[in-house]
PALODO-718260 format. One record per residue (C-alpha): residue number from 1; residue in three letters; x, y, z. Coordinates in Angstrom, 2 decimals, padded with zeros to 5 digits, always signed. Layout:
! PALODO-718260
site i NUM, aa ALA, x X, y Y, z Z
...
This chain:
! PALODO-718260
site i 1, aa MET, x +014.87, y -004.85, z -001.87
site i 2, aa ARG, x +016.90, y -002.86, z +000.64
site i 3, aa GLN, x +017.17, y -003.79, z +004.31
site i 4, aa ASP, x +014.16, y -002.13, z +005.91
site i 5, aa THR, x +014.45, y -001.41, z +009.62
site i 6, aa PHE, x +010.77, y -000.53, z +009.93
site i 7, aa SER, x +009.87, y -004.08, z +008.88
site i 8, aa THR, x +011.71, y -005.45, z +011.91
site i 9, aa PHE, x +009.31, y -003.76, z +014.32
site i 10, aa HIS, x +006.59, y -005.75, z +016.02
site i 11, aa PRO, x +003.70, y -006.73, z +013.67
site i 12, aa VAL, x +001.23, y -004.86, z +015.88
site i 13, aa ASN, x +003.13, y -001.62, z +015.27
site i 14, aa ASN, x +003.44, y -002.28, z +011.54
site i 15, aa PHE, x -000.26, y -003.06, z +011.19
site i 16, aa LEU, x -001.46, y -000.13, z +013.31
site i 17, aa TYR, x +000.78, y +002.24, z +011.37
site i 18, aa PHE, x -000.61, y +001.19, z +008.00
site i 19, aa VAL, x -004.21, y +001.26, z +009.27
site i 20, aa LEU, x -003.68, y +004.82, z +010.48
site i 21, aa VAL, x -001.84, y +006.19, z +007.47
site i 22, aa ILE, x -004.03, y +004.44, z +004.86
site i 23, aa GLY, x -007.20, y +005.52, z +006.67
site i 24, aa CYS, x -006.02, y +009.14, z +006.77
site i 25, aa SER, x -005.00, y +008.98, z +003.12
site i 26, aa MET, x -008.43, y +007.71, z +002.10
site i 27, aa PHE, x -010.64, y +010.06, z +004.07
site i 28, aa LEU, x -008.66, y +013.30, z +004.48
site i 29, aa MET, x -008.97, y +015.35, z +001.27
site i 30, aa HIS, x -007.11, y +018.34, z +002.63
site i 31, aa PRO, x -004.44, y +019.37, z +000.05
site i 32, aa VAL, x -001.67, y +019.52, z +002.66
site i 33, aa PHE, x -002.53, y +016.04, z +003.94
site i 34, aa LEU, x -002.76, y +014.67, z +000.41
site i 35, aa GLY, x +000.61, y +016.09, z -000.57
site i 36, aa LEU, x +002.35, y +014.78, z +002.55
site i 37, aa SER, x +000.77, y +011.35, z +002.21
site i 38, aa CYS, x +001.67, y +011.05, z -001.48
site i 39, aa LEU, x +005.28, y +012.14, z -000.93
site i 40, aa GLY, x +005.74, y +009.97, z +002.15
site i 41, aa GLY, x +004.24, y +006.87, z +000.55
site i 42, aa MET, x +006.22, y +007.32, z -002.67
site i 43, aa ALA, x +009.48, y +007.92, z -000.78
site i 44, aa TYR, x +009.02, y +004.79, z +001.32
site i 45, aa TYR, x +008.05, y +002.68, z -001.69
site i 46, aa ILE, x +011.11, y +003.89, z -003.61
site i 47, aa TYR, x +013.26, y +003.03, z -000.59
site i 48, aa LEU, x +011.81, y -000.49, z -000.53
site i 49, aa LYS, x +011.74, y -001.26, z -004.26
site i 50, aa HIS, x +014.19, y +001.25, z -005.78
site i 51, aa TRP, x +013.83, y +001.28, z -009.60
site i 52, aa LYS, x +010.82, y -001.06, z -009.57
site i 53, aa ALA, x +008.87, y +001.65, z -007.72
site i 54, aa LEU, x +009.53, y +004.13, z -010.53
site i 55, aa LYS, x +008.40, y +001.57, z -013.08
site i 56, aa THR, x +005.17, y +000.97, z -011.17
site i 57, aa ALA, x +004.61, y +004.72, z -010.87
site i 58, aa LEU, x +004.86, y +005.16, z -014.65
site i 59, aa TRP, x +002.64, y +002.33, z -015.83
site i 60, aa LEU, x +000.08, y +002.22, z -013.00
site i 61, aa MET, x -000.01, y +005.26, z -010.73
site i 62, aa LEU, x +000.45, y +007.99, z -013.33
site i 63, aa PRO, x -002.45, y +006.70, z -015.52
site i 64, aa VAL, x -004.67, y +006.40, z -012.43
site i 65, aa PHE, x -003.91, y +010.00, z -011.51
site i 66, aa LEU, x -004.54, y +011.31, z -015.03
site i 67, aa ILE, x -007.79, y +009.39, z -015.48
site i 68, aa SER, x -009.17, y +010.54, z -012.12
site i 69, aa ALA, x -008.15, y +014.14, z -012.74
site i 70, aa ALA, x -009.78, y +014.12, z -016.18
site i 71, aa VAL, x -013.00, y +012.21, z -015.42
site i 72, aa ASN, x -014.25, y +014.24, z -012.45
site i 73, aa PRO, x -014.64, y +017.60, z -014.27
site i 74, aa LEU, x -016.49, y +015.86, z -017.10
site i 75, aa PHE, x -019.17, y +014.36, z -014.86
site i 76, aa ASN, x -019.14, y +016.67, z -011.84
site i 77, aa HIS, x -020.18, y +020.25, z -012.53
site i 78, aa GLN, x -020.48, y +021.61, z -009.01
site i 79, aa GLY, x -018.72, y +024.79, z -008.00
site i 80, aa ILE, x -019.27, y +028.50, z -008.48
site i 81, aa THR, x -016.05, y +029.45, z -010.29
site i 82, aa LEU, x -017.01, y +028.96, z -013.94
site i 83, aa ILE, x -014.20, y +028.50, z -016.46
site i 84, aa LEU, x -016.08, y +027.63, z -019.64
site i 85, aa TYR, x -019.00, y +025.68, z -021.06
site i 86, aa LEU, x -018.40, y +022.31, z -022.69
site i 87, aa LYS, x -019.90, y +021.41, z -026.08
site i 88, aa ASN, x -022.79, y +019.59, z -024.43
site i 89, aa GLY, x -023.63, y +022.72, z -022.44
site i 90, aa ASN, x -022.32, y +021.52, z -019.09
site i 91, aa PRO, x -020.17, y +023.97, z -017.12
site i 92, aa LEU, x -016.52, y +023.34, z -016.34
site i 93, aa THR, x -015.68, y +024.73, z -012.91
site i 94, aa LEU, x -012.42, y +025.31, z -011.07
site i 95, aa GLU, x -013.69, y +023.43, z -008.02
site i 96, aa SER, x -014.42, y +020.26, z -010.02
site i 97, aa ILE, x -010.96, y +020.36, z -011.61
site i 98, aa LEU, x -009.21, y +020.76, z -008.26
site i 99, aa TYR, x -011.32, y +018.03, z -006.69
site i 100, aa GLY, x -010.41, y +015.69, z -009.56
site i 101, aa LEU, x -006.71, y +016.44, z -009.01
site i 102, aa ALA, x -007.12, y +015.84, z -005.27
site i 103, aa ALA, x -008.91, y +012.53, z -005.92
site i 104, aa GLY, x -006.09, y +011.47, z -008.23
site i 105, aa VAL, x -003.46, y +012.27, z -005.60
site i 106, aa MET, x -005.53, y +010.37, z -003.02
site i 107, aa LEU, x -005.69, y +007.25, z -005.21
site i 108, aa VAL, x -001.96, y +007.37, z -005.90
site i 109, aa SER, x -001.25, y +007.77, z -002.18
site i 110, aa VAL, x -003.41, y +004.78, z -001.27
site i 111, aa LEU, x -001.76, y +002.66, z -003.98
site i 112, aa ASN, x +001.67, y +003.63, z -002.64
site i 113, aa TRP, x +000.82, y +002.73, z +000.94
site i 114, aa PHE, x -000.82, y -000.55, z -000.01
site i 115, aa SER, x +002.28, y -001.42, z -002.05
site i 116, aa CYS, x +004.41, y -000.74, z +001.03
site i 117, aa TYR, x +001.98, y -002.75, z +003.17
site i 118, aa GLN, x +002.39, y -005.75, z +000.87
site i 119, aa VAL, x +006.16, y -005.67, z +001.37
site i 120, aa VAL, x +006.20, y -005.07, z +005.13
site i 121, aa MET, x +003.19, y -007.09, z +006.32
site i 122, aa THR, x +004.16, y -010.60, z +005.25
site i 123, aa SER, x +001.84, y -013.58, z +005.57
site i 124, aa ASP, x +003.51, y -014.83, z +008.76
site i 125, aa LYS, x +002.92, y -011.44, z +010.43
site i 126, aa PHE, x -000.74, y -011.47, z +009.38
site i 127, aa ILE, x -001.26, y -014.98, z +010.73
site i 128, aa TYR, x +000.52, y -013.99, z +013.96
site i 129, aa LEU, x -001.92, y -011.11, z +014.46
site i 130, aa PHE, x -005.19, y -012.79, z +013.49
site i 131, aa GLY, x -004.47, y -016.53, z +013.60
site i 132, aa LYS, x -006.13, y -017.02, z +016.98
site i 133, aa ALA, x -009.10, y -014.70, z +016.47
site i 134, aa ILE, x -010.03, y -015.70, z +012.90
site i 135, aa PRO, x -007.84, y -018.70, z +011.97
site i 136, aa ALA, x -009.65, y -019.74, z +008.79
site i 137, aa VAL, x -010.03, y -016.22, z +007.40
site i 138, aa SER, x -006.45, y -015.24, z +008.26
site i 139, aa LEU, x -005.11, y -018.35, z +006.54
site i 140, aa ILE, x -007.15, y -017.66, z +003.41
site i 141, aa LEU, x -006.11, y -014.01, z +003.29
site i 142, aa SER, x -002.45, y -014.85, z +003.79
site i 143, aa MET, x -002.64, y -017.41, z +000.98
site i 144, aa VAL, x -004.34, y -014.92, z -001.32
site i 145, aa LEU, x -001.77, y -012.20, z -000.60
site i 146, aa ARG, x +001.16, y -014.47, z -001.35
site i 147, aa PHE, x -000.52, y -016.27, z -004.27
site i 148, aa VAL, x +000.21, y -013.62, z -006.92
site i 149, aa PRO, x +004.02, y -013.48, z -006.47
site i 150, aa ARG, x +004.22, y -017.28, z -006.14
site i 151, aa PHE, x +002.02, y -017.74, z -009.23
site i 152, aa LYS, x +004.25, y -015.35, z -011.17
site i 153, aa ASN, x +007.45, y -017.14, z -010.17
site i 154, aa GLN, x +006.01, y -020.56, z -010.93
site i 155, aa ILE, x +004.71, y -019.59, z -014.35
site i 156, aa GLU, x +008.16, y -018.25, z -015.24
site i 157, aa LYS, x +009.71, y -021.60, z -014.27
site i 158, aa ILE, x +007.16, y -023.57, z -016.31
site i 159, aa SER, x +007.53, y -021.24, z -019.28
site i 160, aa ASP, x +011.33, y -021.60, z -019.21
site i 161, aa SER, x +011.09, y -025.39, z -019.02
site i 162, aa GLN, x +008.62, y -025.49, z -021.92
site i 163, aa LYS, x +010.87, y -023.20, z -023.96
site i 164, aa CYS, x +013.71, y -025.72, z -023.68
site i 165, aa ILE, x +011.61, y -028.33, z -025.52
site i 166, aa GLY, x +010.19, y -025.85, z -028.03
site i 167, aa ARG, x +006.72, y -025.55, z -026.52
site i 168, aa ASP, x +006.74, y -021.94, z -025.32
site i 169, aa VAL, x +004.25, y -019.26, z -026.40
site i 170, aa THR, x +007.01, y -017.78, z -028.59
site i 171, aa ASN, x +007.43, y -020.98, z -030.64
site i 172, aa GLY, x +005.47, y -021.90, z -033.77
site i 173, aa ASN, x +002.56, y -020.28, z -035.56
site i 174, aa VAL, x -000.46, y -018.63, z -033.97
site i 175, aa LEU, x -002.32, y -021.92, z -033.45
site i 176, aa ALA, x +000.75, y -023.61, z -031.97
site i 177, aa ARG, x +001.40, y -020.66, z -029.65
site i 178, aa ALA, x -002.19, y -020.77, z -028.40
site i 179, aa LYS, x -001.87, y -024.52, z -027.81
site i 180, aa HIS, x +001.38, y -024.04, z -025.89
site i 181, aa GLY, x -000.19, y -021.26, z -023.84
site i 182, aa MET, x -003.14, y -023.48, z -022.91
site i 183, aa LYS, x -000.70, y -026.22, z -021.90
site i 184, aa ILE, x +001.17, y -023.83, z -019.59
site i 185, aa LEU, x -002.14, y -022.62, z -018.15
site i 186, aa SER, x -003.25, y -026.20, z -017.55
site i 187, aa VAL, x -000.01, y -027.00, z -015.72
site i 188, aa MET, x -000.35, y -023.83, z -013.63
site i 189, aa THR, x -003.96, y -024.64, z -012.69
site i 190, aa THR, x -002.97, y -028.14, z -011.60
site i 191, aa TRP, x -000.06, y -026.74, z -009.57
site i 192, aa ALA, x -002.28, y -024.16, z -007.86
site i 193, aa LEU, x -004.90, y -026.75, z -006.88
site i 194, aa GLU, x -002.32, y -029.24, z -005.61
site i 195, aa ASN, x -000.55, y -026.51, z -003.66
site i 196, aa SER, x -003.76, y -025.38, z -001.97
site i 197, aa VAL, x -004.65, y -028.95, z -000.98
site i 198, aa GLU, x -001.15, y -029.58, z +000.38
site i 199, aa THR, x -001.25, y -026.35, z +002.36
site i 200, aa ALA, x -004.65, y -027.20, z +003.84
site i 201, aa ASP, x -003.50, y -030.73, z +004.81
site i 202, aa SER, x -000.27, y -029.38, z +006.28
site i 203, aa MET, x -002.05, y -026.80, z +008.44
site i 204, aa LYS, x -004.65, y -029.35, z +009.54
site i 205, aa SER, x -001.97, y -031.85, z +010.58
site i 206, aa ARG, x -000.33, y -029.14, z +012.68
site i 207, aa GLY, x -003.58, y -028.49, z +014.52
site i 208, aa TYR, x -004.03, y -025.00, z +013.09
site i 209, aa GLY, x -007.11, y -023.29, z +014.53
site i 210, aa LEU, x -007.67, y -025.79, z +017.36
site i 211, aa ARG, x -008.47, y -024.42, z +020.79
site i 212, aa GLY, x -005.57, y -024.46, z +023.21
site i 213, aa ARG, x -002.95, y -024.83, z +020.48
site i 214, aa ASN, x +000.34, y -023.05, z +021.22
site i 215, aa ASN, x +001.91, y -020.90, z +018.53
site i 216, aa PHE, x +005.60, y -020.40, z +017.97
site i 217, aa SER, x +006.49, y -016.74, z +017.60
site i 218, aa ILE, x +009.76, y -014.91, z +016.97
site i 219, aa TYR, x +008.22, y -011.52, z +017.72
site i 220, aa ARG, x +008.84, y -009.74, z +021.01
site i 221, aa PHE, x +007.36, y -006.41, z +022.02
site i 222, aa ASP, x +010.52, y -004.72, z +023.33
site i 223, aa THR, x +011.36, y -001.19, z +024.47
site i 224, aa ARG, x +011.83, y +000.02, z +020.91
site i 225, aa ASP, x +008.32, y -001.13, z +020.01
site i 226, aa LYS, x +006.84, y +000.55, z +023.08
site i 227, aa LEU, x +008.54, y +003.83, z +022.14
site i 228, aa PHE, x +007.26, y +003.59, z +018.56
site i 229, aa LEU, x +003.72, y +002.84, z +019.72
site i 230, aa GLY, x +003.83, y +005.85, z +022.05
site i 231, aa ILE, x +004.98, y +008.11, z +019.19
site i 232, aa LEU, x +002.28, y +006.67, z +016.93
site i 233, aa LEU, x -000.47, y +007.31, z +019.49
site i 234, aa LEU, x +000.82, y +010.84, z +020.14
site i 235, aa LEU, x +000.90, y +011.75, z +016.45
site i 236, aa GLY, x -002.47, y +010.15, z +015.77
site i 237, aa GLY, x -004.05, y +011.84, z +018.78
site i 238, aa ASN, x -002.88, y +015.30, z +017.68
site i 239, aa ILE, x -004.09, y +014.72, z +014.13
site i 240, aa PHE, x -007.54, y +013.52, z +015.17
site i 241, aa ALA, x -007.85, y +016.33, z +017.72
site i 242, aa GLY, x -007.17, y +018.89, z +015.02
site i 243, aa ILE, x -009.71, y +017.28, z +012.70
site i 244, aa LEU, x -012.47, y +016.87, z +015.29
site i 245, aa THR, x -012.10, y +020.46, z +016.49
site i 246, aa LYS, x -012.09, y +021.61, z +012.83
site i 247, aa ARG, x -008.78, y +023.37, z +013.20
site i 248, aa VAL, x -007.88, y +021.84, z +009.86
site i 249, aa HIS, x -010.47, y +021.50, z +007.11
site i 250, aa PHE, x -010.88, y +022.11, z +003.41
site i 251, aa LEU, x -014.05, y +022.44, z +001.33
site i 252, aa TYR, x -014.14, y +022.03, z -002.44
site i 253, aa TYR, x -017.85, y +022.67, z -003.01
site i 254, aa PRO, x -019.60, y +024.96, z -003.61
site i 255, aa MET, x -016.49, y +027.12, z -003.25
site i 256, aa LEU, x -012.92, y +026.60, z -002.10
site i 257, aa ARG, x -012.56, y +027.24, z +001.60
site i 258, aa MET, x -009.62, y +026.37, z +003.83
site i 259, aa ASN, x -008.90, y +026.76, z +007.53
site i 260, aa THR, x -006.73, y +029.60, z +008.74
site i 261, aa ASN, x -003.11, y +028.66, z +009.37
site i 262, aa THR, x -003.08, y +028.93, z +013.13
site i 263, aa LEU, x -000.35, y +027.52, z +015.36
site i 264, aa TRP, x -002.51, y +024.48, z +016.12
site i 265, aa ALA, x -003.12, y +023.86, z +012.42
site i 266, aa MET, x +000.60, y +024.04, z +011.70
site i 267, aa LEU, x +001.22, y +021.58, z +014.55
site i 268, aa VAL, x -001.26, y +019.16, z +012.99
site i 269, aa TYR, x +000.51, y +019.47, z +009.61
site i 270, aa VAL, x +003.86, y +018.76, z +011.25
site i 271, aa CYS, x +002.47, y +015.73, z +013.09
site i 272, aa TYR, x +000.96, y +014.33, z +009.91
site i 273, aa GLY, x +004.19, y +014.92, z +008.00
site i 274, aa ILE, x +006.18, y +013.06, z +010.67
site i 275, aa LEU, x +003.62, y +010.24, z +010.53
site i 276, aa CYS, x +003.91, y +009.85, z +006.76
site i 277, aa PHE, x +007.70, y +009.98, z +006.74
site i 278, aa LEU, x +008.20, y +007.97, z +009.94
site i 279, aa PRO, x +009.40, y +004.75, z +008.19
site i 280, aa ILE, x +011.85, y +006.74, z +006.07
site i 281, aa ILE, x +013.11, y +008.61, z +009.15
site i 282, aa ILE, x +013.69, y +005.28, z +010.94
site i 283, aa ASP, x +015.42, y +003.66, z +007.96
site i 284, aa VAL, x +017.63, y +006.64, z +007.09
site i 285, aa THR, x +018.63, y +007.08, z +010.73
site i 286, aa GLU, x +019.59, y +003.41, z +010.94
site i 287, aa ASP, x +021.51, y +003.62, z +007.65
site i 288, aa ILE, x +023.49, y +006.63, z +008.89
site i 289, aa LYS, x +024.23, y +004.83, z +012.15
site i 290, aa TRP, x +025.32, y +001.71, z +010.26
site i 291, aa HIS, x +027.66, y +003.61, z +007.91
site i 292, aa TYR, x +029.12, y +005.48, z +010.87
site i 293, aa MET, x +029.84, y +002.22, z +012.68
site i 294, aa LYS, x +031.42, y +000.74, z +009.55
site i 295, aa SER, x +033.68, y +003.77, z +009.20
site i 296, aa LYS, x +034.98, y +003.18, z +012.72
site i 297, aa ILE, x +036.07, y -000.38, z +011.99
């Protein structure tokens, strides 16, 4: 994973950014918003994960997009622009096809942003934000979020150790492989239970969740964070103002209808584009600054 400057911002800024951009991606079905959100989320995820992001896009996001785009016209027959009749007599309309494509882009965008959220919002940041308000729930959520990568790493270690003594799932006949797989699963289950008990005892011994307990924190809300929060509120305010005043809107049913491209609408598009590409802008700017400083050495 590359060095991400956006991840070094205060957890409040990181969390508010993802709440805003994921919320807009989920509820704004305007084609311009969908396109900007999808491109921004994919660009940031590629920056964070590089080739792994392309692999995820091929085996997860592309099938999700294709399934969503194909299923909606088959079950939703609204719209007035008729293309043809299916064999069962149901109409296939242009509006249902476009809505299916838009829904597919929306799902891909949300998956991209949640993937970025998982990388940026680590468990320690989540506990820092919600440890005092909801200590038990925040601890459980942080454990759940980090359980999958830890489980994956641990099962690779156990599988490698079992392979050295000839008890891996690739050794022996079908019955022996199944027996070896059950052995690895049994070891993993025991490890997961012991790890959860140890974590609970460790947090209890540290007084986690007790009233009046002080928390160590390495996060400081400095001038850079204040500037970012101001930019975030300004962009979000302009976007919501354009939506609430219906300067930007798009209807799929019963017919396609879009807002006129006024100056205010274009301003809202620009603000939303800056919002979606804000982490990339920050990271690329910092990379350029870093390479410039290195060239002066």
